[in-house]
Z-matrix of the N, CA and C atoms (Angstrom, degrees):
N
C 1 1.513
C 2 1.572 1 112.35
N 3 1.381 2 109.62 1 -39.83
C 4 1.529 3 111.89 2 177.51
C 5 1.499 4 110.23 3 -66.18
N 6 1.350 5 114.71 4 -39.70
C 7 1.473 6 113.83 5 -174.74
C 8 1.499 7 108.93 6 -69.52
N 9 1.304 8 123.28 7 -37.24
C 10 1.414 9 124.94 8 173.14
C 11 1.535 10 113.97 9 -55.76
N 12 1.367 11 114.31 10 -41.96
C 13 1.432 12 120.02 11 176.44
C 14 1.467 13 110.69 12 -69.21
N 15 1.316 14 120.41 13 -35.90
C 16 1.462 15 120.61 14 176.88
C 17 1.484 16 114.94 15 -61.79
N 18 1.396 17 115.07 16 -43.56
C 19 1.417 18 128.29 17 178.26
C 20 1.570 19 107.52 18 -56.70
N 21 1.368 20 108.92 19 -52.88
C 22 1.485 21 112.56 20 -179.56
C 23 1.504 22 119.98 21 -60.75
N 24 1.422 23 113.50 22 -33.45
C 25 1.467 24 118.45 23 174.04
C 26 1.472 25 107.67 24 -69.71
N 27 1.267 26 124.25 25 -36.73
C 28 1.391 27 128.01 26 -178.10
C 29 1.554 28 110.66 27 -61.87
N 30 1.316 29 114.35 28 -51.29
C 31 1.413 30 125.88 29 -176.56
C 32 1.596 31 105.92 30 -65.49
N 33 1.339 32 119.53 31 -44.11
C 34 1.455 33 116.56 32 177.92
C 35 1.505 34 112.90 33 -66.80
N 36 1.389 35 115.36 34 -36.07
C 37 1.488 36 116.98 35 177.63
C 38 1.487 37 113.42 36 -64.80
N 39 1.441 38 115.89 37 -38.55
C 40 1.358 39 116.33 38 176.73
C 41 1.618 40 114.18 39 -65.43
N 42 1.304 41 114.42 40 -35.33
C 43 1.384 42 120.87 41 -178.82
C 44 1.565 43 104.64 42 -65.47
N 45 1.285 44 117.73 43 -42.41
C 46 1.513 45 120.18 44 -178.46
C 47 1.501 46 111.64 45 -65.60
N 48 1.251 47 118.08 46 -39.18
C 49 1.441 48 123.56 47 175.99
C 50 1.530 49 116.15 48 -66.63
N 51 1.285 50 113.98 49 -31.54
C 52 1.514 51 119.19 50 172.20
C 53 1.452 52 105.76 51 -70.43
N 54 1.238 53 122.19 52 -43.58
C 55 1.490 54 123.28 53 -176.84
C 56 1.518 55 111.08 54 -66.62
N 57 1.446 56 118.75 55 -31.48
C 58 1.410 57 123.91 56 177.65
C 59 1.572 58 108.14 57 -67.82
N 60 1.371 59 112.08 58 -46.25
C 61 1.523 60 116.29 59 177.63
C 62 1.479 61 112.62 60 -50.90
N 63 1.299 62 116.36 61 -40.46
C 64 1.469 63 123.41 62 -174.52
C 65 1.500 64 111.09 63 -73.76
N 66 1.400 65 118.78 64 -30.68
C 67 1.386 66 120.56 65 -176.45
C 68 1.542 67 116.61 66 -104.44
N 69 1.302 68 118.11 67 -3.34
C 70 1.509 69 120.75 68 -169.99
C 71 1.560 70 110.35 69 -57.85
N 72 1.296 71 112.73 70 144.40
C 73 1.492 72 121.02 71 -174.06
C 74 1.491 73 115.58 72 -56.92
N 75 1.430 74 114.84 73 152.44
C 76 1.325 75 116.73 74 176.77
C 77 1.623 76 104.75 75 -159.02
N 78 1.319 77 116.45 76 57.15
C 79 1.438 78 119.78 77 -177.61
C 80 1.516 79 111.13 78 -57.53
N 81 1.345 80 114.97 79 147.67
C 82 1.381 81 119.98 80 -178.08
C 83 1.546 82 111.78 81 -100.46
N 84 1.309 83 115.28 82 135.88
C 85 1.500 84 118.42 83 179.82
C 86 1.541 85 109.38 84 -69.19
N 87 1.281 86 116.91 85 130.35
C 88 1.505 87 129.52 86 -178.36
C 89 1.432 88 112.31 87 -124.18
N 90 1.357 89 115.97 88 151.76
C 91 1.429 90 122.75 89 170.97
C 92 1.470 91 109.38 90 -66.51
N 93 1.394 92 124.07 91 133.72
C 94 1.439 93 124.97 92 -179.38
C 95 1.591 94 102.27 93 -124.04
N 96 1.363 95 113.84 94 144.02
C 97 1.435 96 118.57 95 174.75
C 98 1.528 97 107.04 96 -69.10
N 99 1.371 98 118.40 97 148.41
C 100 1.397 99 121.73 98 -176.36
C 101 1.541 100 111.55 99 -61.49
N 102 1.289 101 122.12 100 -30.56
C 103 1.398 102 122.74 101 -179.66
C 104 1.517 103 111.16 102 -69.39
N 105 1.381 104 114.68 103 -40.33
C 106 1.417 105 118.75 104 177.07
C 107 1.439 106 114.01 105 -69.16
N 108 1.363 107 115.26 106 -39.91
C 109 1.433 108 122.30 107 178.52
C 110 1.578 109 109.35 108 -57.31
N 111 1.396 110 116.73 109 -45.87
C 112 1.387 111 121.23 110 172.60
C 113 1.534 112 117.25 111 -51.14
N 114 1.393 113 111.25 112 -49.20
C 115 1.459 114 116.83 113 175.47
C 116 1.494 115 116.48 114 -55.66
N 117 1.284 116 111.75 115 -43.57
C 118 1.514 117 116.90 116 -176.12
C 119 1.508 118 108.13 117 -74.45
N 120 1.362 119 119.84 118 -34.75
C 121 1.437 120 119.02 119 175.74
C 122 1.531 121 110.69 120 -63.49
N 123 1.252 122 118.29 121 -45.78
C 124 1.507 123 117.00 122 175.03
C 125 1.443 124 113.42 123 -58.06
N 126 1.325 125 117.51 124 -35.97
C 127 1.372 126 122.09 125 -179.29
C 128 1.551 127 115.98 126 -58.89
N 129 1.434 128 110.53 127 -47.19
C 130 1.442 129 112.99 128 -176.51
C 131 1.560 130 113.67 129 -82.82
N 132 1.321 131 112.99 130 -13.13
C 133 1.483 132 116.76 131 -173.95
C 134 1.475 133 111.31 132 -88.58
N 135 1.298 134 117.69 133 -10.69
C 136 1.533 135 120.72 134 -178.34
C 137 1.567 136 111.29 135 -64.84
N 138 1.310 137 114.09 136 113.48
C 139 1.477 138 118.93 137 -170.73
C 140 1.488 139 111.99 138 -96.14
N 141 1.361 140 123.65 139 11.05
C 142 1.423 141 123.49 140 -174.18
C 143 1.524 142 107.91 141 -70.70
N 144 1.312 143 119.77 142 143.18
C 145 1.336 144 123.47 143 179.37
C 146 1.592 145 113.73 144 -67.56
N 147 1.398 146 113.32 145 149.38
C 148 1.492 147 116.39 146 -172.26
C 149 1.529 148 110.43 147 -76.80
N 150 1.266 149 116.74 148 71.67
C 151 1.463 150 121.07 149 175.34
C 152 1.518 151 114.93 150 -102.88
N 153 1.294 152 115.06 151 99.62
C 154 1.447 153 119.68 152 -176.16
C 155 1.580 154 116.97 153 -57.40
N 156 1.226 155 119.07 154 140.40
C 157 1.454 156 122.87 155 176.23
C 158 1.457 157 106.86 156 -110.01
N 159 1.380 158 120.41 157 136.98
C 160 1.467 159 121.55 158 174.52
C 161 1.521 160 108.28 159 -127.89
N 162 1.282 161 113.22 160 143.47
C 163 1.505 162 123.96 161 -179.37
C 164 1.408 163 109.76 162 -77.94
N 165 1.421 164 121.03 163 -29.58
C 166 1.428 165 122.01 164 -175.97
C 167 1.474 166 111.43 165 -133.32
N 168 1.320 167 122.15 166 157.34
C 169 1.461 168 126.43 167 175.59
C 170 1.505 169 106.62 168 -65.03
N 171 1.245 170 122.54 169 -30.15
C 172 1.451 171 121.85 170 176.55
C 173 1.473 172 114.86 171 -65.34
N 174 1.278 173 115.62 172 -40.76
C 175 1.455 174 118.65 173 176.47
C 176 1.532 175 108.47 174 -62.72
N 177 1.346 176 121.80 175 -42.98
C 178 1.327 177 123.08 176 -175.93
C 179 1.600 178 111.51 177 -64.59
N 180 1.262 179 115.33 178 -41.18
C 181 1.426 180 123.81 179 177.91
C 182 1.454 181 106.39 180 -62.19
N 183 1.297 182 122.02 181 -48.83
C 184 1.451 183 125.38 182 176.77
C 185 1.475 184 116.29 183 -53.62
N 186 1.357 185 112.41 184 -38.96
C 187 1.494 186 121.64 185 175.86
C 188 1.495 187 113.02 186 -64.82
N 189 1.379 188 113.80 187 -44.17
C 190 1.445 189 116.87 188 179.34
C 191 1.486 190 113.58 189 -69.71
N 192 1.397 191 112.65 190 -34.73
C 193 1.545 192 111.96 191 173.06
C 194 1.433 193 113.22 192 -63.28
N 195 1.365 194 119.97 193 -39.11
C 196 1.361 195 124.61 194 179.42
C 197 1.546 196 110.33 195 -59.70
N 198 1.297 197 113.72 196 -49.80
C 199 1.453 198 119.89 197 -177.90
C 200 1.572 199 109.69 198 -56.74
N 201 1.316 200 116.66 199 -46.16
C 202 1.443 201 122.67 200 -177.80
C 203 1.579 202 110.40 201 -59.84
N 204 1.441 203 116.27 202 -46.29
C 205 1.439 204 123.07 203 179.86
C 206 1.553 205 109.10 204 -64.08
N 207 1.270 206 117.57 205 -49.62
C 208 1.507 207 119.32 206 -178.02
C 209 1.475 208 110.97 207 -60.26
N 210 1.367 209 116.29 208 -38.83
C 211 1.539 210 120.23 209 -178.56
C 212 1.427 211 106.99 210 -65.91
N 213 1.223 212 121.47 211 -40.40
C 214 1.489 213 121.46 212 173.53
C 215 1.545 214 116.04 213 -52.93
N 216 1.381 215 105.17 214 -51.87
C 217 1.503 216 111.91 215 -178.49
C 218 1.446 217 114.69 216 -68.18
N 219 1.347 218 122.58 217 -21.68
C 220 1.429 219 126.94 218 -176.25
C 221 1.493 220 110.99 219 -96.47
N 222 1.398 221 117.48 220 -6.65
C 223 1.425 222 121.01 221 -175.13
C 224 1.490 223 118.71 222 -48.67
N 225 1.297 224 115.88 223 -49.85
C 226 1.474 225 125.37 224 -174.96
C 227 1.551 226 110.93 225 -69.61
N 228 1.365 227 119.12 226 -29.73
C 229 1.386 228 123.25 227 176.27
C 230 1.508 229 115.04 228 -80.15
N 231 1.303 230 113.80 229 -39.84
C 232 1.513 231 124.15 230 -177.92
C 233 1.548 232 107.74 231 -127.32
N 234 1.395 233 114.59 232 83.01
C 235 1.389 234 114.76 233 -176.30
C 236 1.503 235 124.40 234 -63.57
N 237 1.394 236 116.35 235 -23.28
C 238 1.498 237 122.65 236 178.86
C 239 1.546 238 107.77 237 -74.25
N 240 1.202 239 116.04 238 116.92
C 241 1.491 240 120.92 239 -177.57
C 242 1.401 241 111.32 240 -65.00
N 243 1.310 242 120.86 241 -44.17
C 244 1.516 243 121.40 242 173.87
C 245 1.539 244 116.32 243 -52.70
N 246 1.285 245 111.97 244 -52.30
C 247 1.393 246 119.94 245 179.42
C 248 1.464 247 114.82 246 -63.28
N 249 1.369 248 115.46 247 -35.69
C 250 1.396 249 127.68 248 178.49
C 251 1.619 250 111.11 249 -58.55
N 252 1.270 251 107.81 250 -56.07
C 253 1.495 252 122.56 251 -179.91
C 254 1.499 253 110.54 252 -57.65
N 255 1.391 254 116.92 253 -49.31
C 256 1.447 255 121.55 254 177.99
C 257 1.543 256 109.94 255 -58.04
N 258 1.339 257 120.69 256 -41.94
C 259 1.427 258 123.94 257 -175.99
C 260 1.514 259 107.10 258 -65.49
N 261 1.360 260 113.03 259 -46.56
C 262 1.579 261 115.25 260 -178.18
C 263 1.475 262 114.69 261 -64.24
N 264 1.306 263 110.42 262 -43.49
C 265 1.608 264 116.79 263 178.78
C 266 1.525 265 108.53 264 -56.46
N 267 1.374 266 114.46 265 -47.22
C 268 1.434 267 116.58 266 -173.49
C 269 1.574 268 109.93 267 -73.41
N 270 1.264 269 111.56 268 -37.28
C 271 1.548 270 112.42 269 -179.98
C 272 1.596 271 110.14 270 -61.59
N 273 1.418 272 108.97 271 -44.93
C 274 1.476 273 111.15 272 -179.40
C 275 1.640 274 116.40 273 -63.09
N 276 1.331 275 109.01 274 -39.42
C 277 1.497 276 117.16 275 174.58
C 278 1.468 277 112.14 276 -57.47
N 279 1.360 278 114.02 277 -58.34
C 280 1.537 279 119.73 278 -174.63
C 281 1.523 280 111.74 279 -61.10
N 282 1.437 281 116.04 280 -39.08
C 283 1.362 282 117.29 281 -175.85
C 284 1.579 283 108.91 282 -67.11
N 285 1.420 284 117.84 283 -47.83
C 286 1.397 285 123.82 284 178.53
C 287 1.595 286 109.61 285 -57.06
N 288 1.278 287 118.16 286 -44.76
C 289 1.390 288 121.98 287 -179.79
C 290 1.485 289 113.50 288 -60.48
N 291 1.350 290 118.79 289 -32.64
C 292 1.424 291 124.52 290 175.25
C 293 1.443 292 117.64 291 -87.60
N 294 1.325 293 115.82 292 -5.10
C 295 1.461 294 122.24 293 178.11
C 296 1.536 295 109.16 294 79.03
N 297 1.378 296 118.91 295 34.56
C 298 1.354 297 126.25 296 178.72
C 299 1.522 298 112.57 297 -113.93
N 300 1.366 299 117.46 298 156.48
C 301 1.425 300 123.73 299 176.63
C 302 1.602 301 106.79 300 -72.69
N 303 1.291 302 121.86 301 123.78
C 304 1.475 303 116.45 302 173.78
C 305 1.493 304 115.50 303 -54.53
N 306 1.241 305 117.16 304 -30.85
C 307 1.502 306 122.53 305 -178.61
C 308 1.557 307 110.05 306 -68.13
N 309 1.386 308 113.10 307 -31.36
C 310 1.463 309 114.51 308 175.49
C 311 1.559 310 112.13 309 -67.05
N 312 1.394 311 112.45 310 -43.90
C 313 1.393 312 122.62 311 -178.07
C 314 1.534 313 110.38 312 -62.94
N 315 1.312 314 117.70 313 -41.95
C 316 1.484 315 119.93 314 179.58
C 317 1.563 316 106.43 315 -70.92
N 318 1.282 317 122.73 316 -35.84
C 319 1.423 318 125.30 317 177.89
C 320 1.599 319 112.71 318 -66.40
N 321 1.341 320 113.92 319 -30.61
C 322 1.471 321 113.56 320 179.10
C 323 1.493 322 106.61 321 -81.55
N 324 1.339 323 122.69 322 -37.41
C 325 1.428 324 123.37 323 176.77
C 326 1.601 325 109.64 324 -58.50
N 327 1.291 326 114.19 325 -42.77
C 328 1.515 327 120.42 326 177.80
C 329 1.489 328 111.88 327 -52.61
N 330 1.331 329 117.31 328 -52.32
C 331 1.454 330 126.98 329 179.24
C 332 1.496 331 111.62 330 -68.65
N 333 1.274 332 120.44 331 -45.64
C 334 1.408 333 124.47 332 -175.70
C 335 1.487 334 115.40 333 -68.02
N 336 1.319 335 117.62 334 -50.70
C 337 1.420 336 123.00 335 -170.99
C 338 1.518 337 116.91 336 -134.43
N 339 1.246 338 116.73 337 1.72
C 340 1.469 339 123.96 338 -172.96
C 341 1.615 340 109.95 339 45.72
N 342 1.286 341 111.64 340 47.52
C 343 1.526 342 122.40 341 178.52
C 344 1.470 343 113.03 342 54.45
N 345 1.408 344 115.96 343 35.73
C 346 1.456 345 118.27 344 174.80
C 347 1.581 346 109.34 345 -100.97
N 348 1.280 347 111.89 346 119.98
C 349 1.462 348 119.72 347 -179.04
C 350 1.491 349 113.69 348 -60.15
N 351 1.179 350 119.67 349 -34.60
C 352 1.522 351 125.57 350 -177.81
C 353 1.462 352 120.78 351 -102.65
N 354 1.380 353 113.44 352 13.64
C 355 1.417 354 119.39 353 -176.43
C 356 1.623 355 108.28 354 -66.61
N 357 1.364 356 112.91 355 136.92
C 358 1.443 357 120.87 356 176.77
C 359 1.545 358 108.74 357 -130.26
N 360 1.189 359 119.25 358 130.26
C 361 1.430 360 126.81 359 -178.88
C 362 1.523 361 107.24 360 -83.52
N 363 1.422 362 114.54 361 165.26
C 364 1.473 363 117.87 362 170.68
C 365 1.429 364 117.83 363 -61.30
N 366 1.384 365 115.19 364 -21.62
C 367 1.481 366 121.75 365 178.29
C 368 1.559 367 110.30 366 -90.94
N 369 1.306 368 115.22 367 -5.51
C 370 1.473 369 116.16 368 177.69
C 371 1.546 370 115.15 369 100.92
N 372 1.364 371 113.28 370 -5.57
C 373 1.463 372 114.69 371 176.84
C 374 1.529 373 111.26 372 -57.23
N 375 1.277 374 119.69 373 142.54
C 376 1.431 375 124.40 374 -168.19
C 377 1.506 376 117.41 375 -131.58
N 378 1.278 377 115.74 376 141.03
C 379 1.389 378 127.06 377 171.66
C 380 1.568 379 117.63 378 78.67
N 381 1.266 380 115.24 379 -166.46
C 382 1.492 381 122.14 380 -174.16
C 383 1.461 382 112.38 381 -48.29
N 384 1.333 383 119.89 382 -47.97
C 385 1.528 384 128.60 383 -175.21
C 386 1.458 385 110.08 384 -102.81
N 387 1.266 386 119.68 385 9.50
C 388 1.609 387 122.58 386 175.40
C 389 1.464 388 111.37 387 47.87
N 390 1.328 389 111.96 388 64.49
C 391 1.477 390 119.74 389 -179.07
C 392 1.570 391 105.88 390 -89.71
N 393 1.431 392 112.13 391 134.72
C 394 1.493 393 118.76 392 178.94
C 395 1.559 394 106.66 393 -73.82
N 396 1.345 395 118.45 394 134.22
C 397 1.419 396 118.00 395 178.65
C 398 1.424 397 124.50 396 -57.30
N 399 1.511 398 114.31 397 -20.06
C 400 1.421 399 116.43 398 177.71
C 401 1.544 400 112.14 399 -60.39
N 402 1.333 401 119.10 400 -20.85
C 403 1.474 402 122.00 401 -174.14
C 404 1.545 403 108.15 402 -66.25
N 405 1.305 404 113.42 403 -31.67
C 406 1.537 405 115.26 404 -178.99
C 407 1.446 406 112.81 405 -66.29
N 408 1.350 407 119.00 406 -25.70
C 409 1.412 408 124.08 407 -178.24
C 410 1.530 409 104.72 408 -88.91
N 411 1.323 410 119.81 409 -37.06
C 412 1.498 411 118.45 410 -173.18
C 413 1.498 412 114.21 411 -75.18
N 414 1.426 413 112.23 412 -43.29
C 415 1.501 414 113.90 413 175.63
C 416 1.465 415 117.16 414 -128.19
N 417 1.312 416 114.73 415 15.03
C 418 1.537 417 120.36 416 178.54
C 419 1.540 418 111.41 417 -119.80
N 420 1.236 419 114.93 418 -156.68
C 421 1.524 420 119.40 419 -179.69
C 422 1.494 421 110.68 420 -104.15
N 423 1.348 422 118.98 421 17.09
C 424 1.438 423 121.47 422 174.47
C 425 1.523 424 115.07 423 84.57
N 426 1.282 425 117.99 424 -11.09
C 427 1.521 426 119.73 425 -178.89
C 428 1.626 427 113.07 426 -83.84
N 429 1.273 428 111.11 427 93.83
C 430 1.553 429 117.24 428 -173.87
C 431 1.653 430 109.09 429 -65.32
N 432 1.276 431 113.60 430 -20.83
C 433 1.521 432 117.13 431 177.77
C 434 1.495 433 109.76 432 -60.16
N 435 1.262 434 120.87 433 -27.58
C 436 1.457 435 121.49 434 -179.33
C 437 1.480 436 110.20 435 -62.38
N 438 1.252 437 121.19 436 -21.19
C 439 1.399 438 126.26 437 178.36
C 440 1.503 439 111.36 438 -63.18
N 441 1.199 440 120.94 439 -22.75
C 442 1.493 441 126.82 440 177.40
C 443 1.572 442 108.48 441 -85.84
N 444 1.202 443 115.03 442 -8.87
C 445 1.522 444 120.66 443 176.65
C 446 1.510 445 111.32 444 -87.29
N 447 1.259 446 118.18 445 121.33
C 448 1.495 447 118.67 446 -164.01
C 449 1.511 448 111.97 447 -60.65
N 450 1.216 449 121.65 448 -51.77
C 451 1.487 450 121.50 449 178.11
C 452 1.507 451 113.09 450 -59.62
N 453 1.247 452 121.38 451 -40.92
C 454 1.450 453 125.97 452 178.62
C 455 1.499 454 111.25 453 -61.56
N 456 1.396 455 112.84 454 -47.30
C 457 1.474 456 117.27 455 178.76
C 458 1.513 457 111.13 456 -59.75
N 459 1.341 458 116.95 457 -47.05
C 460 1.391 459 119.26 458 -179.01
C 461 1.455 460 113.47 459 -68.27
N 462 1.297 461 119.40 460 -30.68
C 463 1.505 462 126.98 461 173.19
C 464 1.554 463 106.65 462 -61.21
N 465 1.298 464 119.04 463 -57.71
C 466 1.405 465 121.96 464 177.61
C 467 1.479 466 113.19 465 -52.66
N 468 1.320 467 114.32 466 -53.36
C 469 1.480 468 121.72 467 -175.93
C 470 1.574 469 112.57 468 -55.75
N 471 1.286 470 110.59 469 -47.92
C 472 1.569 471 115.42 470 -177.73
C 473 1.580 472 109.00 471 -70.17
N 474 1.298 473 121.89 472 -37.20
C 475 1.438 474 123.94 473 -179.22
C 476 1.567 475 106.64 474 -63.47
N 477 1.394 476 115.99 475 -46.52
C 478 1.450 477 120.62 476 -175.66
C 479 1.559 478 110.13 477 -64.34
N 480 1.369 479 113.55 478 -42.45
C 481 1.524 480 114.72 479 -175.38
C 482 1.545 481 104.47 480 -69.31
N 483 1.419 482 121.21 481 -40.57
C 484 1.433 483 118.14 482 177.90
C 485 1.550 484 111.03 483 -54.39
N 486 1.365 485 114.63 484 -40.77
C 487 1.432 486 118.41 485 -172.96
C 488 1.517 487 108.62 486 -65.04
N 489 1.354 488 116.77 487 -45.84
C 490 1.388 489 119.87 488 178.15
C 491 1.513 490 117.41 489 -57.92
N 492 1.355 491 108.74 490 -43.75
C 493 1.447 492 119.85 491 178.57
C 494 1.654 493 109.97 492 -58.30
N 495 1.261 494 115.27 493 -42.29
C 496 1.474 495 121.78 494 178.10
C 497 1.557 496 106.27 495 -64.02
N 498 1.375 497 117.91 496 -51.91
C 499 1.368 498 119.16 497 -176.71
C 500 1.395 499 113.61 498 -62.63
N 501 1.306 500 121.86 499 -31.88
C 502 1.465 501 124.44 500 177.55
C 503 1.585 502 116.09 501 -89.16
N 504 1.338 503 118.17 502 9.24
C 505 1.431 504 124.00 503 175.18
C 506 1.507 505 107.95 504 68.33
N 507 1.288 506 116.62 505 35.07
C 508 1.527 507 117.35 506 171.85
C 509 1.538 508 112.99 507 82.89
N 510 1.293 509 114.48 508 9.25
C 511 1.484 510 122.62 509 -179.93
C 512 1.563 511 110.43 510 -82.85
N 513 1.331 512 115.66 511 100.88
C 514 1.419 513 118.48 512 -169.89
C 515 1.510 514 110.50 513 -70.01
N 516 1.262 515 119.98 514 -31.78
C 517 1.523 516 124.16 515 177.53
C 518 1.604 517 107.50 516 -59.85
N 519 1.268 518 114.79 517 -55.39
C 520 1.444 519 117.32 518 -178.99
C 521 1.500 520 114.78 519 -68.79
N 522 1.289 521 116.94 520 -36.41
C 523 1.537 522 116.08 521 175.74
C 524 1.465 523 114.42 522 -71.76
N 525 1.271 524 121.52 523 -29.68
C 526 1.439 525 124.09 524 173.76
C 527 1.468 526 110.62 525 -70.04
N 528 1.293 527 121.26 526 -35.02
C 529 1.474 528 126.45 527 -179.69
C 530 1.513 529 106.50 528 -71.00
N 531 1.284 530 114.81 529 -38.56
C 532 1.485 531 120.54 530 178.96
C 533 1.519 532 106.74 531 -65.03
N 534 1.229 533 120.25 532 -43.62
C 535 1.491 534 125.05 533 -174.77
C 536 1.498 535 105.84 534 -64.31
N 537 1.295 536 123.95 535 -32.52
C 538 1.441 537 125.92 536 -175.80
C 539 1.625 538 110.27 537 -97.62
N 540 1.393 539 111.67 538 2.49
C 541 1.528 540 109.41 539 -179.77
C 542 1.599 541 112.50 540 75.40
N 543 1.261 542 116.90 541 17.34
C 544 1.417 543 118.21 542 -175.47
C 545 1.673 544 111.36 543 -132.50
N 546 1.325 545 107.69 544 39.33
C 547 1.516 546 114.22 545 -168.53
C 548 1.623 547 108.10 546 -56.21
N 549 1.316 548 113.08 547 135.76
C 550 1.428 549 121.28 548 -177.68
C 551 1.543 550 117.97 549 86.35
N 552 1.374 551 116.32 550 -6.81
C 553 1.412 552 118.05 551 176.56
C 554 1.584 553 109.74 552 -103.03
N 555 1.309 554 115.01 553 144.55
C 556 1.428 555 121.74 554 -173.35
C 557 1.506 556 120.81 555 -73.76
N 558 1.259 557 116.73 556 -37.56
C 559 1.450 558 118.30 557 -165.58
C 560 1.473 559 118.84 558 -55.53
N 561 1.359 560 114.91 559 -45.92
C 562 1.512 561 117.57 560 -178.42
C 563 1.521 562 108.86 561 -76.05
N 564 1.325 563 124.47 562 -42.73
C 565 1.501 564 121.26 563 -175.38
C 566 1.521 565 106.70 564 -63.73
N 567 1.357 566 115.42 565 -39.32
C 568 1.434 567 115.86 566 -177.41
C 569 1.539 568 115.91 567 -68.99
N 570 1.380 569 112.30 568 -27.78
C 571 1.493 570 118.28 569 177.54
C 572 1.526 571 108.65 570 -71.01
N 573 1.234 572 119.49 571 -38.50
C 574 1.468 573 126.56 572 -179.39
C 575 1.537 574 112.23 573 -72.09
N 576 1.332 575 111.10 574 -41.07
C 577 1.500 576 117.29 575 173.27
C 578 1.448 577 118.23 576 -58.19
N 579 1.426 578 110.05 577 -42.39
C 580 1.466 579 121.88 578 178.83
C 581 1.598 580 108.48 579 -66.18
N 582 1.390 581 115.44 580 -44.02
C 583 1.443 582 119.92 581 -179.39
C 584 1.507 583 110.47 582 -65.24
N 585 1.362 584 117.80 583 -32.58
C 586 1.346 585 120.92 584 -178.95
C 587 1.523 586 114.16 585 -56.54
N 588 1.367 587 110.51 586 -38.59
C 589 1.434 588 117.21 587 -178.69
C 590 1.492 589 111.94 588 -69.60
N 591 1.317 590 118.85 589 -23.82
C 592 1.429 591 120.91 590 174.30
C 593 1.457 592 118.44 591 -65.14
N 594 1.430 593 110.93 592 -25.57
C 595 1.468 594 117.21 593 -172.21
C 596 1.517 595 112.21 594 -110.84
N 597 1.376 596 117.30 595 10.88
C 598 1.392 597 125.99 596 173.85
C 599 1.489 598 109.82 597 -62.35
N 600 1.346 599 111.87 598 144.02
C 601 1.590 600 117.82 599 179.51
C 602 1.595 601 104.65 600 -125.20
N 603 1.280 602 111.07 601 147.08
C 604 1.534 603 118.63 602 -174.28
C 605 1.486 604 113.40 603 -63.45
N 606 1.304 605 117.41 604 -34.56
C 607 1.495 606 121.57 605 -172.14
C 608 1.493 607 108.66 606 -96.18
N 609 1.269 608 120.03 607 100.91
C 610 1.415 609 130.21 608 -179.63
C 611 1.546 610 111.36 609 -52.97
N 612 1.302 611 115.51 610 -35.12
C 613 1.466 612 115.19 611 -178.36
C 614 1.450 613 115.48 612 -61.23
N 615 1.405 614 117.36 613 -19.08
C 616 1.552 615 116.27 614 -177.87
C 617 1.511 616 110.02 615 -88.36
N 618 1.324 617 114.12 616 -17.63
C 619 1.555 618 112.07 617 -174.80
C 620 1.535 619 113.55 618 -126.37
N 621 1.233 620 117.20 619 9.10
C 622 1.481 621 123.41 620 -179.48
C 623 1.510 622 104.69 621 -61.35
N 624 1.337 623 114.33 622 131.76
C 625 1.476 624 122.30 623 175.74
C 626 1.523 625 108.16 624 -89.57
N 627 1.419 626 113.76 625 166.08
C 628 1.425 627 123.71 626 -176.74
C 629 1.463 628 108.60 627 -134.19
N 630 1.345 629 117.50 628 136.91
C 631 1.462 630 120.75 629 173.24
C 632 1.576 631 111.36 630 96.88
N 633 1.205 632 118.10 631 149.64
C 634 1.465 633 121.89 632 -179.30
C 635 1.559 634 116.48 633 -133.53
N 636 1.260 635 116.27 634 1.13
C 637 1.567 636 117.99 635 -177.11
C 638 1.569 637 107.27 636 -137.60
N 639 1.359 638 113.18 637 164.82
C 640 1.402 639 118.52 638 -179.09
C 641 1.581 640 109.08 639 -61.17
N 642 1.268 641 120.92 640 -28.41
C 643 1.497 642 119.71 641 -172.51
C 644 1.477 643 105.85 642 -79.99
N 645 1.318 644 123.68 643 -17.93
C 646 1.475 645 123.45 644 -173.13
C 647 1.608 646 106.22 645 -84.99
N 648 1.287 647 118.29 646 -12.25
C 649 1.439 648 118.78 647 -176.09
C 650 1.582 649 112.65 648 -73.29
N 651 1.362 650 112.81 649 -19.06
C 652 1.457 651 118.17 650 174.83
C 653 1.525 652 112.83 651 -77.24
N 654 1.325 653 120.06 652 112.43
C 655 1.524 654 123.02 653 179.66
C 656 1.500 655 111.50 654 -101.41
């Protein structure tokens, strides 16, 4: 029985990895206005620790409940509790900071890298959110090694996704396609939108995003 379960897990894992290879990110380098580049550079450079602030005790309780629920869902994929909580805390913080739904960010990570920190696609996309290295030159300090740092990778990924959402007028389908380098094609956006549902949480207080434009991502 244990052997059969082991074989099943290996097969499922292989299928997931094949799916990841098909969906891995490949953002295209585009010309950015200097003003927008400056905003994005400030956004990724902010080194403040991800310490969430809550205006009410109810909001804090909702956040802690969200954290516990997501930790349970992620346990089989990321067995290490400390690493799991650190990932969830950072994903929540960076998503909220960029005005995104944390469930969307987790769904994108699932599709892009299967929550593998050191995932690299054939195109060179790197880390949890499969960020293309050219972004470190365009809006960062040029150090592509930072894409293997969890929080830096999530910061870049969320800032880039926010940018694409703004450029596409809030159209998630088109923005996600752009994130993947497959704008207008359905396979990748549909995969992320489906994964998004998996990570949705009942209490909207815990995952409500803030901000709607590139400028608002600078806190």
